[in-house]
SENU-723844 format. One record per residue (C-alpha): residue in three letters; x, y, z. Coordinates in steps of 0.1 Angstrom, whole numbers, plus 5000, padded with zeros to 4 digits. Layout:
% SENU-723844
REC   code     xx     yy     zz
REC    ALA      X      Y      Z
...
//
This chain:
% SENU-723844
REC   code     xx     yy     zz
REC    MET   7856   9561   9546
REC    ASN   7815   9557   9537
REC    ALA   7798   9587   9533
REC    PHE   7773   9581   9562
REC    GLY   7803   9581   9587
REC    LYS   7826   9610   9564
REC    THR   7792   9629   9565
REC    LEU   7792   9627   9611
REC    PHE   7824   9633   9607
REC    LEU   7826   9665   9589
REC    TRP   7798   9677   9613
REC    ILE   7810   9664   9641
REC    LEU   7845   9682   9629
REC    THR   7833   9718   9622
REC    GLY   7833   9729   9661
REC    THR   7801   9718   9671
REC    LEU   7809   9689   9686
REC    LEU   7836   9708   9714
REC    LEU   7817   9688   9744
REC    ASN   7820   9703   9776
REC    ALA   7811   9694   9813
REC    GLN   7778   9683   9801
REC    VAL   7791   9658   9784
REC    ALA   7788   9633   9811
REC    ASP   7772   9639   9839
REC    SER   7789   9646   9871
REC    THR   7788   9617   9889
REC    LYS   7800   9591   9863
REC    ILE   7828   9609   9856
REC    ALA   7837   9613   9893
REC    SER   7831   9575   9894
REC    ASP   7847   9568   9862
REC    THR   7876   9592   9864
REC    THR   7907   9570   9876
REC    ARG   7939   9592   9882
REC    THR   7975   9584   9904
REC    SER   7982   9603   9932
REC    PHE   8020   9622   9936
REC    ALA   8031   9650   9952
REC    LEU   8030   9681   9938
REC    PRO   7995   9693   9919
REC    ILE   8001   9710   9883
REC    SER   7973   9735   9869
REC    ASN   7964   9722   9837
REC    PRO   7934   9744   9816
REC    ASN   7925   9717   9796
REC    ARG   7908   9693   9822
REC    LEU   7867   9695   9816
REC    ASP   7860   9707   9854
REC    GLY   7886   9736   9854
REC    SER   7902   9721   9884
REC    LEU   7938   9709   9894
REC    LEU   7955   9681   9875
REC    VAL   7983   9662   9891
REC    GLN   8012   9649   9871
REC    GLY   8037   9624   9881
REC    GLN   8066   9642   9898
REC    SER   8097   9639   9922
REC    ILE   8120   9660   9933
REC    THR   8155   9650   9938
REC    GLU   8184   9676   9947
REC    LYS   8190   9680   9912
REC    GLY   8157   9692   9906
REC    VAL   8122   9681   9891
REC    THR   8124   9647   9875
REC    LEU   8097   9638   9856
REC    GLU   8084   9600   9861
REC    ASP   8056   9581   9830
REC    ASN   8024   9576   9840
REC    GLU   8019   9549   9859
REC    ILE   7986   9537   9844
REC    ALA   7997   9546   9801
REC    LYS   8027   9525   9813
REC    LYS   8006   9494   9820
REC    TYR   7988   9501   9787
REC    ASP   8020   9504   9772
REC    SER   8032   9471   9789
REC    LEU   8005   9452   9775
REC    TRP   7997   9465   9738
REC    LEU   8037   9460   9733
REC    ASN   8029   9420   9742
REC    GLU   8007   9419   9711
REC    LEU   8040   9434   9688
REC    TYR   8015   9456   9669
REC    GLU   8014   9492   9655
REC    THR   7984   9502   9638
REC    ALA   7978   9528   9610
REC    SER   7952   9551   9611
REC    ARG   7920   9538   9598
REC    PHE   7907   9564   9577
REC    PRO   7913   9591   9551
REC    GLU   7926   9623   9558
REC    MET   7899   9650   9562
REC    LEU   7886   9671   9536
REC    GLU   7899   9703   9540
REC    GLU   7866   9727   9538
REC    VAL   7831   9714   9547
REC    GLN   7810   9715   9516
REC    SER   7774   9719   9541
REC    PRO   7787   9736   9572
REC    LEU   7759   9726   9604
REC    ASP   7731   9749   9608
REC    ASN   7710   9747   9640
REC    ALA   7684   9717   9627
REC    ILE   7655   9725   9639
REC    VAL   7633   9689   9641
REC    ASP   7598   9694   9655
REC    GLU   7594   9658   9662
REC    LEU   7620   9658   9682
REC    PRO   7621   9681   9713
REC    THR   7651   9683   9738
REC    ASP   7635   9672   9766
REC    THR   7625   9636   9748
REC    LEU   7660   9637   9733
REC    LYS   7674   9636   9773
REC    ALA   7654   9609   9784
REC    ARG   7658   9588   9753
REC    LEU   7699   9591   9760
REC    LYS   7689   9586   9795
REC    ARG   7676   9556   9783
REC    LEU   7705   9548   9762
REC    ASP   7732   9554   9790
REC    GLU   7712   9531   9813
REC    LYS   7709   9497   9792
REC    THR   7745   9500   9780
REC    PRO   7785   9501   9789
REC    PHE   7789   9532   9773
REC    ARG   7789   9569   9783
REC    ILE   7755   9584   9770
REC    ALA   7745   9616   9782
REC    TYR   7726   9646   9766
REC    ASN   7750   9675   9746
REC    PRO   7739   9704   9726
REC    SER   7760   9698   9700
REC    LEU   7749   9659   9702
REC    GLU   7716   9671   9696
REC    SER   7723   9689   9665
REC    VAL   7741   9659   9648
REC    ILE   7712   9641   9657
REC    LYS   7687   9663   9642
REC    SER   7705   9674   9611
REC    PHE   7706   9635   9601
REC    LEU   7669   9639   9607
REC    LYS   7664   9665   9585
REC    ARG   7688   9657   9560
REC    ARG   7697   9621   9556
REC    LYS   7665   9599   9561
REC    GLY   7668   9583   9530
REC    LEU   7704   9573   9539
REC    ILE   7695   9562   9573
REC    GLU   7665   9543   9561
REC    ARG   7689   9524   9536
REC    MET   7711   9516   9560
REC    LEU   7680   9501   9579
REC    THR   7674   9477   9555
REC    ALA   7711   9468   9551
REC    SER   7713   9461   9588
REC    GLN   7690   9430   9589
REC    PHE   7711   9417   9564
REC    TYR   7742   9416   9588
REC    PHE   7728   9426   9620
REC    PRO   7721   9389   9631
REC    LEU   7759   9378   9620
REC    PHE   7774   9404   9643
REC    GLU   7752   9403   9671
REC    GLN   7757   9360   9674
REC    GLU   7798   9372   9670
REC    LEU   7794   9395   9693
REC    ASP   7776   9375   9719
REC    ASN   7802   9350   9718
REC    HIS   7827   9373   9725
REC    ASN   7809   9387   9757
REC    ILE   7811   9424   9734
REC    PRO   7783   9449   9741
REC    LEU   7758   9446   9709
REC    GLU   7749   9476   9706
REC    ILE   7788   9478   9689
REC    LYS   7771   9464   9658
REC    TYR   7764   9502   9655
REC    LEU   7800   9506   9647
REC    ALA   7801   9490   9612
REC    ILE   7778   9516   9603
REC    VAL   7801   9544   9612
REC    GLU   7831   9526   9599
REC    SER   7819   9512   9560
REC    ALA   7779   9519   9558
REC    LEU   7774   9482   9555
REC    ASN   7795   9473   9524
REC    PRO   7820   9451   9528
REC    ARG   7837   9460   9498
REC    ALA   7843   9493   9514
REC    ARG   7879   9505   9509
REC    SER   7894   9540   9524
REC    ARG   7917   9558   9511
REC    VAL   7948   9545   9533
REC    GLY   7941   9508   9524
REC    ALA   7912   9497   9552
REC    THR   7890   9471   9537
REC    GLY   7857   9454   9546
REC    ILE   7827   9459   9566
REC    TRP   7852   9464   9597
REC    GLN   7878   9486   9581
REC    PHE   7906   9465   9586
REC    MET   7942   9475   9577
REC    TYR   7965   9446   9556
REC    SER   7988   9444   9588
REC    THR   7959   9442   9608
REC    GLY   7942   9420   9591
REC    LYS   7973   9395   9587
REC    MET   7978   9399   9624
REC    TYR   7941   9386   9627
REC    ASP   7949   9355   9600
REC    LEU   7927   9371   9576
REC    ASP   7939   9363   9539
REC    VAL   7951   9390   9514
REC    SER   7959   9376   9481
REC    SER   7954   9389   9442
REC    TYR   7923   9363   9442
REC    VAL   7910   9372   9479
REC    ASP   7906   9393   9505
REC    GLU   7890   9383   9535
REC    ARG   7887   9414   9551
REC    SER   7859   9415   9531
REC    ASP   7843   9385   9541
REC    PRO   7814   9392   9565
REC    ILE   7820   9368   9591
REC    MET   7853   9361   9587
REC    ALA   7862   9399   9595
REC    THR   7836   9400   9619
REC    LYS   7852   9376   9640
REC    ALA   7888   9393   9636
REC    ALA   7870   9424   9649
REC    CYS   7857   9412   9680
REC    LYS   7893   9396   9686
REC    TYR   7911   9429   9684
REC    LEU   7883   9451   9701
REC    SER   7882   9415   9734
REC    LYS   7917   9428   9733
REC    LEU   7917   9466   9732
REC    TYR   7897   9459   9767
REC    ASP   7914   9438   9775
REC    ILE   7940   9468   9778
REC    PHE   7918   9498   9788
REC    GLY   7890   9484   9805
REC    ASP   7865   9506   9790
REC    TRP   7847   9504   9757
REC    ASP   7848   9539   9753
REC    LEU   7883   9540   9753
REC    ALA   7884   9512   9728
REC    LEU   7862   9525   9704
REC    ALA   7891   9552   9703
REC    ALA   7921   9528   9704
REC    TYR   7901   9508   9675
REC    ASN   7900   9539   9651
REC    SER   7930   9559   9662
REC    GLY   7954   9528   9677
REC    PRO   7966   9525   9714
REC    GLY   7992   9543   9708
REC    ASN   7974   9576   9701
REC    VAL   7949   9568   9736
REC    ASN   7982   9562   9754
REC    LYS   7993   9595   9742
REC    ALA   7961   9617   9753
REC    ILE   7961   9597   9785
REC    ARG   7993   9612   9792
REC    ARG   7986   9644   9781
REC    SER   7952   9647   9797
REC    GLY   7974   9639   9832
REC    GLY   7964   9602   9834
REC    TYR   7925   9602   9830
REC    THR   7909   9570   9816
REC    ASN   7872   9586   9810
REC    TYR   7870   9595   9769
REC    TRP   7852   9625   9775
REC    ASN   7883   9638   9794
REC    ILE   7911   9629   9769
REC    ARG   7890   9637   9740
REC    PRO   7906   9671   9736
REC    PHE   7942   9649   9734
REC    LEU   7930   9626   9707
REC    PRO   7936   9627   9670
REC    ARG   7906   9653   9657
REC    GLU   7892   9624   9638
REC    THR   7892   9598   9668
REC    ALA   7877   9632   9692
REC    GLY   7846   9631   9667
REC    TYR   7842   9590   9667
REC    VAL   7824   9582   9697
REC    PRO   7799   9608   9692
REC    ALA   7792   9599   9658
REC    PHE   7789   9563   9670
REC    LEU   7763   9575   9701
REC    ALA   7745   9592   9677
REC    THR   7744   9565   9649
REC    MET   7733   9538   9676
REC    TYR   7705   9570   9693
REC    LEU   7690   9568   9655
REC    PHE   7689   9532   9647
REC    GLU   7669   9523   9681
REC    TYR   7650   9553   9681
REC    ALA   7641   9550   9640
REC    GLU   7607   9534   9645
REC    GLU   7596   9561   9669
REC    HIS   7606   9591   9642
REC    GLY   7591   9569   9617
REC    LEU   7618   9554   9598
REC    ALA   7608   9531   9578
REC    MET   7629   9497   9562
REC    LYS   7623   9477   9536
REC    ASN   7625   9437   9540
REC    ALA   7661   9422   9529
REC    GLU   7655   9398   9503
REC    ARG   7671   9373   9520
REC    PRO   7684   9372   9555
REC    TYR   7724   9361   9557
REC    PHE   7707   9330   9578
REC    ASP   7688   9318   9546
REC    THR   7722   9313   9532
REC    ASP   7748   9284   9533
REC    THR   7780   9271   9520
REC    VAL   7801   9245   9503
REC    LEU   7836   9241   9496
REC    VAL   7847   9246   9464
REC    LYS   7865   9219   9451
REC    ASN   7881   9233   9418
REC    THR   7888   9268   9403
REC    ILE   7850   9285   9394
REC    THR   7839   9321   9384
REC    PHE   7805   9337   9394
REC    ASN   7796   9336   9355
REC    GLN   7797   9299   9354
REC    ILE   7776   9292   9388
REC    SER   7752   9316   9371
REC    GLU   7750   9303   9346
REC    ILE   7739   9269   9365
REC    LEU   7722   9277   9389
REC    ASN   7702   9303   9377
REC    ILE   7716   9332   9404
REC    LYS   7721   9364   9393
REC    THR   7756   9375   9391
REC    GLU   7756   9405   9413
REC    GLU   7738   9387   9440
REC    LEU   7769   9363   9444
REC    GLU   7790   9391   9449
REC    VAL   7765   9405   9478
REC    LEU   7772   9367   9496
REC    ASN   7808   9361   9490
REC    PRO   7823   9399   9484
REC    SER   7854   9382   9498
REC    TYR   7869   9368   9462
REC    LYS   7880   9401   9443
REC    LEU   7877   9387   9405
REC    ASN   7848   9370   9409
REC    ILE   7869   9336   9407
REC    ILE   7869   9311   9442
REC    PRO   7902   9298   9430
REC    LYS   7912   9263   9441
REC    ILE   7948   9262   9463
REC    GLU   7962   9231   9477
REC    ASN   7954   9231   9517
REC    LYS   7935   9265   9515
REC    PRO   7897   9256   9505
REC    TYR   7875   9283   9497
REC    ALA   7837   9285   9505
REC    LEU   7813   9295   9477
REC    ARG   7778   9305   9497
REC    LEU   7745   9299   9482
REC    PRO   7712   9303   9493
REC    LYS   7704   9271   9511
REC    THR   7674   9266   9487
REC    MET   7707   9257   9465
REC    ILE   7728   9244   9485
REC    GLY   7714   9209   9479
REC    GLU   7715   9214   9442
REC    PHE   7750   9224   9440
REC    VAL   7765   9196   9455
REC    ALA   7740   9168   9442
REC    ASN   7755   9181   9406
REC    GLU   7792   9186   9418
REC    LYS   7804   9160   9391
REC    GLU   7789   9173   9365
REC    ILE   7793   9213   9369
REC    TYR   7826   9205   9377
REC    ALA   7831   9184   9346
REC    TYR   7816   9214   9328
REC    VAL   7836   9238   9342
REC    LYS   7869   9222   9326
REC    LYS   7850   9220   9296
REC    GLN   7847   9256   9293
REC    LEU   7882   9262   9303
REC    ASP   7895   9236   9275
REC    SER   7877   9255   9251
REC    MET   7896   9290   9266
REC    GLU   7925   9273   9260
REC    LYS   7923   9268   9224
REC    PRO   7935   9296   9198
REC    LEU   7913   9321   9199
REC    PRO   7890   9325   9163
REC    GLU   7904   9357   9141
REC    LEU   7887   9391   9151
REC    VAL   7875   9408   9121
REC    GLN   7859   9448   9122
REC    THR   7827   9456   9113
REC    LYS   7817   9481   9097
REC    SER   7784   9491   9113
REC    GLN   7782   9505   9149
REC    ILE   7758   9496   9176
REC    ARG   7743   9521   9205
REC    TYR   7741   9500   9238
REC    LYS   7720   9506   9266
REC    VAL   7737   9501   9297
REC    ARG   7716   9475   9321
REC    SER   7721   9467   9356
REC    GLY   7751   9450   9367
REC    ASP   7767   9463   9331
REC    TYR   7805   9471   9332
REC    LEU   7831   9480   9305
REC    GLY   7852   9445   9308
REC    LYS   7817   9432   9304
REC    ILE   7807   9450   9270
REC    ALA   7840   9448   9259
REC    GLU   7846   9416   9259
REC    ARG   7811   9405   9246
REC    TYR   7816   9428   9217
REC    GLY   7854   9415   9213
REC    VAL   7864   9452   9218
REC    GLY   7886   9468   9242
REC    VAL   7880   9488   9274
REC    SER   7900   9519   9259
REC    GLN   7882   9515   9231
REC    ILE   7848   9519   9244
REC    LYS   7862   9552   9263
REC    ARG   7879   9565   9234
REC    TRP   7845   9563   9211
REC    ASN   7824   9581   9240
REC    GLY   7846   9601   9255
REC    LEU   7847   9582   9289
REC    ARG   7872   9595   9314
REC    SER   7864   9565   9336
REC    ASN   7853   9535   9341
REC    ASN   7820   9550   9358
REC    LEU   7790   9535   9340
REC    ARG   7751   9547   9344
REC    ILE   7718   9523   9340
REC    GLY   7704   9533   9307
REC    GLN   7732   9550   9298
REC    ARG   7737   9546   9255
REC    LEU   7771   9537   9244
REC    THR   7786   9539   9210
REC    ILE   7804   9504   9200
REC    TYR   7826   9492   9168
REC    PRO   7818   9452   9178
REC    ARG   7840   9429   9162
REC    LYS   7831   9394   9158
REC    PRO   7850   9358   9151
REC    TYR   7854   9348   9118
REC    LEU   7844   9312   9115
REC    PRO   7843   9296   9085
REC    LYS   7811   9280   9068
REC    SER   7811   9252   9081
REC    GLN   7810   9264   9116
REC    LYS   7785   9295   9116
REC    LYS   7762   9294   9146
REC    GLY   7735   9268   9147
REC    ALA   7760   9243   9128
REC    ALA   7765   9223   9163
REC    LEU   7732   9213   9165
REC    THR   7735   9193   9134
REC    PRO   7702   9197   9123
REC    LYS   7679   9169   9109
REC    LYS   7650   9181   9083
REC    GLY   7615   9163   9087
REC    ASN   7590   9156   9062
REC    SER   7578   9193   9064
REC    GLY   7614   9200   9058
REC    ALA   7614   9223   9093
REC    THR   7641   9225   9111
REC    THR   7637   9200   9142
REC    LEU   7664   9192   9171
REC    ALA   7670   9154   9177
REC    ALA   7645   9160   9211
REC    GLY   7616   9168   9188
REC    SER   7615   9204   9195
REC    LYS   7624   9240   9183
REC    VAL   7610   9253   9217
REC    HIS   7617   9249   9254
REC    THR   7588   9266   9276
REC    VAL   7611   9275   9316
REC    ARG   7601   9260   9342
REC    GLU   7610   9270   9378
REC    GLY   7643   9259   9393
REC    ASP   7654   9258   9351
REC    SER   7685   9271   9343
REC    LEU   7706   9279   9310
REC    TRP   7731   9253   9322
REC    THR   7702   9229   9329
REC    ILE   7683   9236   9293
REC    SER   7717   9233   9276
REC    ARG   7723   9194   9290
REC    LYS   7688   9185   9280
REC    TYR   7693   9187   9241
REC    PRO   7725   9174   9229
REC    GLY   7743   9202   9209
REC    VAL   7724   9226   9225
REC    SER   7752   9247   9248
REC    ILE   7751   9279   9269
REC    GLU   7764   9302   9247
REC    ASN   7740   9292   9216
REC    LEU   7706   9297   9237
REC    LYS   7717   9336   9247
REC    GLN   7724   9340   9212
REC    TRP   7694   9325   9194
REC    ASN   7671   9343   9223
REC    ASP   7693   9372   9229
REC    LEU   7702   9368   9265
REC    SER   7729   9392   9283
REC    GLY   7725   9378   9314
REC    ASN   7718   9345   9328
REC    LYS   7686   9355   9346
REC    LEU   7656   9334   9333
REC    GLN   7615   9335   9346
REC    PRO   7592   9304   9344
REC    GLY   7572   9306   9314
REC    THR   7600   9328   9289
REC    LYS   7603   9305   9258
REC    LEU   7633   9297   9246
REC    LYS   7642   9287   9212
REC    LEU   7667   9254   9206
REC    CYS   7680   9264   9173
REC    ASP   7692   9297   9151
REC    CYS   7653   9295   9135
REC    SER   7661   9321   9115
REC    SER   7682   9305   9097
//
């Protein structure tokens, strides 16, 4: 579970949301509560209004024989047809709350104002939303303590919500369900819980397989925003078909339909979420309130002065192209001059930042629309370049020799230990040992001590030899193209520049210009030779 969702649940589960009859107004509960009618009333103190519940019984000469609740029995039958047994989506709750909830005071939100707003939300959604002091406490605590987190979620929502709304509308599902993704994953497509639930919609492995989400060593389609959203819509639609109630469907999405059925039985046959809530697993008891609190915070963000930054690139400003050969994010970055970090955001389902080519299973690359045409127009050259790189990787590696000098490396955005280790020809374990690191986590600006190893090359292969430089009358080293410097223009990438100058590779350009990444700025002057030699 993400930090946002976890905090909501922890606060709710401290006992502050032991909801009572105030949770839903009496008319709604009266109209929405359904139960079976049998002969013998049995008192059950767990009913919210304290009145008697009726449980199915029949009296025979041999005594009392209990009968199953017909409503729960019907739900069981429907779900058994799906041949599916769900697993818990969330990790075990923390044993103790590190920051206990207090009575938050938020001057900007008087109780009467909150009541009126919740009433409006109740009127325009199919969910049962009513004022409760504990729900008020959760909302106000987030306004007091977590405004920055909410604003970050508001910004991220600009990227994903249009996609969610389109799929929800296609499946005739309430658009407010989009807020469920906030509670599930904080809109992180690579979110993974301790029990293995993965992606924006937190699918378990078995659930993903049931809804045709491929999971392999290279690909995890549970992390694909479009495919996972379609699967979530199908799953939620099925749950609604079974329970006929969106609150119960949400509870089943969290804990599984089996646990919801148990709660219905234990409550005596009630099908209102607030009536069966005391009988649900404790994490599910907080799930729907967390969803409602999130809905309020997003629907009334402007009234609370919660600001969002404009999304750098809306989701629908992107498009896909089918990949014909295996290609890596680094290669795409070099060719199209796009940051690998952006590729990861647009293509989160590729676990190793590699798009594989598998027979009869095409995979797509998502790019900004402005780059799709460039990729398609240069496909032949792109795949030839990728093949050339692959062929060179398959050649025997040059001998590595230890250098005596050490360097101090400053961690940059996008760095990780494997990337740094590869750059300097050392192992991740060595970097960790040299710097006393216990984990692979790095922070931007951190200084690392590295004892680099470099390829041992004969003199004929020293850097710059591949250029076959010619001596002009002045004795200066020049290229066949007649230039020693290239000025970067709009649309240039290391790949397109290297193609303009025979004998110059992307690796040369990086080495000669001390480039660690692939991003270029227009106007930058790049050396086209090892001009220091």
